[in-house]
C-alpha positions in Angstrom: -8.4 -8.6 -9.0 -7.2 -11.6 -7.2 -6.9 -10.4 -3.6 -6.4 -12.7 -0.8 -8.1 -11.8 2.5 -5.9 -12.8 5.3 -8.1 -11.3 8.1 -9.2 -14.8 9.6 -5.5 -16.0 9.8 -4.6 -12.6 11.5 -7.4 -13.1 13.7 -6.4 -16.5 14.7 -3.1 -15.5 15.6 -4.1 -12.6 17.8 -6.4 -14.9 19.6 -3.7 -17.5 20.1 -1.2 -14.9 21.6 -2.6 -12.5 23.9 0.3 -9.8 23.4 0.5 -10.6 19.6 2.0 -7.3 18.9 5.2 -8.4 20.6 5.3 -11.9 20.2 8.0 -13.5 18.2 6.0 -16.7 18.0 3.2 -14.6 16.4 5.5 -13.1 13.9 7.0 -16.2 12.9 3.5 -17.6 12.2 2.9 -14.7 10.0 6.3 -15.1 8.3 5.4 -18.8 7.4 2.0 -17.6 6.1 3.9 -15.4 3.7 6.1 -18.1 2.6 8.7 -17.6 5.3 9.3 -14.0 4.2 12.4 -12.3 5.6 11.2 -9.3 7.6 12.7 -7.0 10.5 11.9 -7.3 14.1 8.5 -5.6 13.6 7.4 -7.7 10.7 8.2 -5.0 7.9 9.1 -6.4 4.5 11.6 -4.9 2.4 10.3 -3.2 -0.7 11.3 -4.8 -4.2 10.0 -2.0 -6.0 8.8 1.6 -5.6 6.7 3.7 -8.1 6.5 7.4 -7.5 4.1 9.9 -9.2 5.1 13.5 -8.5 3.2 16.5 -9.4 5.5 19.1 -7.8 7.9 18.7 -5.0 5.4 18.8 -2.2 2.9 16.6 -4.0 4.0 13.1 -4.4 2.3 9.6 -4.3 4.4 6.3 -3.9 3.5 2.6 -4.1 6.1 0.2 -2.6 5.6 -3.5 -3.7 7.2 -6.6 -2.0 7.1 -10.1 -3.4 7.0 -12.9 -0.7 8.6 -16.2 -1.3 5.4 -17.8 -1.7 4.8 -15.7 -4.7 2.1 -13.3 -2.9 2.6 -9.5 -3.2 1.8 -6.8 -0.9 2.0 -3.0 -1.0 2.2 0.1 1.1 1.6 3.8 0.2 3.2 7.0 1.0 1.6 10.5 -0.1 2.4 14.0 0.6 0.7 17.4 -0.1 1.4 20.9 0.9 -0.2 20.5 4.3 0.6 17.0 5.2 1.1 13.2 4.2 1.3 9.8 5.4 2.8 6.4 5.0 2.9 2.8 6.2 5.0 -0.1 6.0 4.8 -3.4 3.9 4.3 -6.0 6.5 3.4 -9.6 7.4 0.6 -8.1 9.2 -0.9 -6.8 5.9 -4.6 -8.0 5.8 -4.4 -8.5 2.0 -2.1 -10.4 -0.3 -2.4 -10.3 -4.1 -1.4 -12.9 -6.5 0.1 -10.6 -9.2 2.3 -7.6 -9.2 -0.1 -5.6 -11.3 -3.1 -6.4 -8.9 -0.8 -5.1 -6.0 0.0 -1.8 -7.8 -3.6 -1.2 -8.9 -4.8 -1.7 -5.3 -2.1 0.8 -4.1 -2.9 3.2 -6.7 -6.7 2.9 -5.8 -5.7 3.5 -2.0 -3.8 6.7 -3.0 -6.7 8.0 -5.1 -9.2 7.6 -2.2 -6.6 9.6 -0.1 -6.4 12.5 -2.7 -10.3 12.4 -3.2 -10.6 12.9 0.6 -8.7 16.2 0.1 -10.7 17.0 -2.9 -14.1 16.4 -0.8 -12.7 18.3 2.3 -15.4 20.6 3.7 -13.3 22.5 6.0 -11.0 25.2 5.2 -8.1 24.3 2.9 -6.2 26.4 0.1 -8.0 26.3 -3.2 -4.7 25.0 -4.5 -5.2 22.0 -2.4 -8.3 20.9 -4.3 -6.8 21.7 -7.7 -3.7 19.7 -6.9 -5.8 16.9 -5.4 -7.7 16.6 -8.7 -4.4 16.9 -10.7 -2.9 14.0 -8.6 -5.8 11.7 -9.2 -5.5 12.4 -12.8 -1.8 11.6 -12.6 -2.6 8.3 -10.9 -5.2 7.4 -13.4 -2.7 8.2 -16.4 -0.2 6.0 -14.7 -2.7 3.0 -14.6 -3.6 3.8 -18.2 0.1 3.7 -19.3 1.0 0.6 -17.3 -2.0 -1.2 -18.7 -1.1 -0.2 -22.3 2.5 -1.2 -21.9 1.3 -4.7 -20.6 -0.5 -5.5 -23.7 2.4 -5.9 -25.8 
C-alpha cells in the first residue's frame, strides 16, 4: 500500500496558525496540498464513490472515497450496528493520502474491520447477536476485498 503520511504538513500548518481550526488561510494551504481540492467551509471533500456492505438493516459498513485534483485519494468510513455506529467526513485534514483508489478502499475496509473486531472483543455486556453479527460483518468485508481483487486481475 502506498500511503502518504501528511502528519508533518498538518503539524506545520497547526504551528503556523494558532487558531488553525477556524483559519481560512490554514484551509487554503491544505487545499493546495491536495491539489487545490474543492471542499466546503469545514474542509470536507465530496465523495466520488461510496461502497456499502450490508448484513441486515441495522448492520452496515460504508467506505466513501474522494479523488483530489493531484491524483491522491482519501477515504472516510461509516458503520452501524444494532446498538450504535459512527462516521467521519473525508477531509483536507486527513492525515493520510493514497496514490491509488484500491489502496484507499483497502485502508477503509481495514478500518471498518478493526471497528467490528472491537465489538467482537468487547468484554462488557452485549447481546450475543452483537458478537455473531460483528464476526459476520468482518467476514463480509473480507469477501468484498477478495472479490474486488479478483475482478481487478482481469
